[in-house]
KOLLOLO-961098 format. One record per residue (C-alpha): residue number from 0; residue in three letters; x, y, z. Coordinates in nm, 2 decimals, padded with zeros to 4 digits. Layout:
BEGIN
     i    aa       xx       yy       zz
   NUM   ALA        X        Y        Z
...
END
This chain:
BEGIN
     i    aa       xx       yy       zz
     0   MET    04.96    00.67   -00.03
     1   ILE    05.11    01.01    00.03
     2   ALA    04.97    01.06    00.40
     3   GLY    04.73    00.91    00.63
     4   SER    04.63    00.57    00.72
     5   GLY    04.33    00.32    00.64
     6   THR    04.23    00.01    00.49
     7   VAL    04.21   -00.15    00.13
     8   ARG    03.94   -00.42    00.05
     9   HIS    04.06   -00.65   -00.21
    10   ASP    04.00   -01.02   -00.34
    11   HIS    04.18   -01.14   -00.05
    12   GLY    04.02   -00.97    00.23
    13   GLN    04.13   -00.63    00.39
    14   THR    04.48   -00.47    00.45
    15   GLY    04.58   -00.20    00.65
    16   ILE    04.75    00.11    00.45
    17   GLU    04.98    00.39    00.55
    18   SER    05.19    00.66    00.42
    19   GLY    05.45    00.52    00.18
    20   ASP    05.26    00.23    00.07
    21   CYS    05.19    00.14   -00.28
    22   PHE    04.96   -00.11   -00.46
    23   LEU    04.84   -00.21   -00.81
    24   PHE    04.49   -00.31   -00.94
    25   LYS    04.45   -00.49   -01.26
    26   PRO    04.15   -00.35   -01.48
    27   GLY    03.82   -00.49   -01.34
    28   GLN    03.98   -00.61   -01.01
    29   ALA    03.76   -00.52   -00.73
    30   HIS    03.89   -00.29   -00.47
    31   GLN    03.80    00.00   -00.22
    32   LEU    03.99    00.24   -00.02
    33   THR    03.85    00.35    00.33
    34   ASN    03.98    00.63    00.55
    35   ASP    03.92    00.48    00.89
    36   SER    04.14    00.73    01.09
    37   HIS    04.06    01.08    01.23
    38   SER    04.33    01.24    00.96
    39   ASP    04.30    01.30    00.58
    40   LEU    04.40    01.02    00.35
    41   VAL    04.60    01.15    00.05
    42   ILE    04.66    00.91   -00.22
    43   LEU    04.78    00.94   -00.57
    44   VAL    04.58    00.75   -00.84
    45   VAL    04.75    00.67   -01.17
    46   ALA    04.50    00.51   -01.42
    47   ASP    04.41    00.48   -01.77
    48   ASN    04.04    00.45   -01.76
    49   PRO    03.80    00.58   -02.05
    50   ILE    03.62    00.88   -01.94
    51   GLY    03.29    00.78   -01.75
    52   GLU    03.38    00.42   -01.68
    53   SER    03.28    00.32   -01.33
    54   TYR    03.23   -00.01   -01.15
    55   HIS    03.02   -00.13   -00.85
    56   TYR    03.17   -00.39   -00.63
    57   PRO    02.92   -00.49   -00.37
    58   LYS    03.05   -00.67   -00.05
    59   GLU    02.96   -01.03   -00.05
    60   ALA    02.73   -01.01    00.25
    61   ASN    02.52   -00.76    00.09
    62   VAL    02.47   -00.96   -00.22
    63   ASP    02.13   -01.13   -00.28
    64   ARG    02.15   -01.47   -00.40
END
């Protein structure tokens, strides 16, 4: 995290994030970053994903069963 604050959703729930924080997600591990503040959320992403790779991780509450 370079600047701002927000929330990261991960396997174990949600965690507040702020400038100076760092985290790692393994390939295929669901996650979502949300800017829930009034200022810009500036992040640095380092990844080695193939071009065009993307995933969709629906929230459990929205999954049809």
